[in-house]
N, C-alpha and C positions, 0 to 999 in steps of 0.2 A: 501539437500534443495539447488537449483539452486535457484539466486537472481539475478535477471536481473533490471539496474537502465535506466530509460529512462526521459530526461529534452526538453521541446521546446525550442527556441533559447533564451526565457525572462530568465531563471534559468541556471544558470551556474552551471554546472554537474561537480565535481570535486572528486578528488580518498577520499579528506575529507568527503565530503559529503555521496561519495558512502560508506566507511565505517562504518559512524554514524548508516546510512539508514539501512547496514548488521546486525551492531551489534543488533539494538533497535528490527528489525524481528527476528531474531535468537532466543534475549531475551522473545520476548512472544509469537512467534511459538514453541518454540522448545519442549511444553507439548504432540503438535500433532506428532511427531517421524516421523518416515516416511512416514505418512500418506500425507504429500504434498510434491510436487516433486519440483515444481518450485515455483516464486512468482515473479510478474512482478512489479513496480513501473513504473507509468508516471504522472510526475510532469509536470504543466503546469503553469502558469502566465496570466488568463483567458483575463485581458484585457491590457495586455504587460506595457512596461514602460510608455507608452506614455499617459496614463489614468490613474488616482485611482478611486479605487472604497475601499467602504469592500468587506472581503468577495471575495477576488478575484483569491487566489490563489487554486489550485486545485490540489489533489492527490487520482489518481484512484491505487489500488491492485489487479494484479489479480493472484487467490489463484489455482492450479494447483492439484486437489487430486485424487492420484492415484486410476484410475478405475472410476475416477466420472467426471464430465463434470465439467470444469470450474467457480472457483466462480469471481465475481467481487463487488468489493462498492470504492465508492468516498467519497470525503470527501471537503468541500469550509471553506475555513476561511481567517484568516484575514493576517494570515504567511503562510509558509511552514511548519514549525515545526508542529503547532497548526493543519493542513489539514493534513500531515502523523499521527500524535498521534489519529486522529476522524478517519483515516482511518483504522487505525489499532484494535484502538478498534471495529469498525463497523464487518470486517472481521473476527475476531476471533468471535464475536455472529452469525456470517454467519455463521463458519466450523462449531460450536457446536450445531447449531442446524440442519443443514445439516447432523452432524456423529450423533447427537440425535434421528430422523430419521430414519436411519441404524438399529441405536443396536434396534430399538420399530418391 
């Protein structure tokens, strides 16, 4: 599984963040094995540093499943970590639903 991480200009993308995200995704998505070929992570701060607000951090995850259309989910939260956790949970439910329909 290839994992690509993208951040906007308001979120500092460094190697530590990349390693944490990769470990989190690999641990949570390992049960799907080779069915997932690629995951793209897009982190953004909707209000930027100039404005303050709740739930302004956004994580968009796009998973590409072998032989299927990509699945995309997003989650907004107060912190980047919470946004990532919420998006990962949504992605796992979406993958389970998609693969479950194929099994039927």
